[in-house]
N, C-alpha and C positions, 0 to 999 in steps of 0.2 A: 505493498499500500505506500502510495507516495504522499509525502507531507506537503502540505500547503508552502507556498513560495516564501511566506513571511514567518514562518514557523521558527527557523533558526535565529533570525533577529529576533523574535518574540522572545523565545527561551533564554537568550542572554539578556536582552534589555530589562525585562521584567524584574529580574532579582538585583540587577544593578540597581534600579531605579527605588527598589525598596530598602536596599542598603543606605543609598542617600538619602532617603528619607528619614531613616532612624539616625543615622549620623548628623544630619543637618539639625534635628529636633534635639539630639543631645547637646549639640554645641550650642543651639539657641539657649536651652536650659542653663548650661554652663555659664553663657555670656550674661544671661540674668543673674546669676549668683554672684559673678564677678562685678556686674553694676552695684550689687546690694551692699557689697563691702567697699564701694568706692574706687575701684579700679578701672583701668583702661578697657572699656567693653566694647566702643563703638565698631572699631573693624573687625574684630572678631564676632561681634552680632552681625553684622553686614555680611560677611562671608557665610555665616552658618545659615542665614536666610537666604542666599544663593544657593547653597548646596541642598537645602530643604526643597527651594522651588524647583531646582534640577530635578531631582528625584521625583517631585510629583508629575512634572513634564514627561519623565521617561514612562512612569507608570500609566499615565494615562495614554500617552501614545502606543505603549505596548498592547493595552486593552483595546484600543482601538483597532490595530492590526490583528488582534486575535478574532474580533467580532467579523471583520472583513473576511 
């Protein structure tokens, strides 16, 4: 049985997206705790949001590819 064309991309993209979502969320929480103690949090927090949003985009794109 032949697998669909986007299967290989989906099977790689979905787990990477989920890892990025988890990592970005952990980094954002850590940036919040750094902010709470008065540390330099802005760049770290911004990067955390970039990682989190990248993961969301990958997961959504993988889901769209799986549906098609």
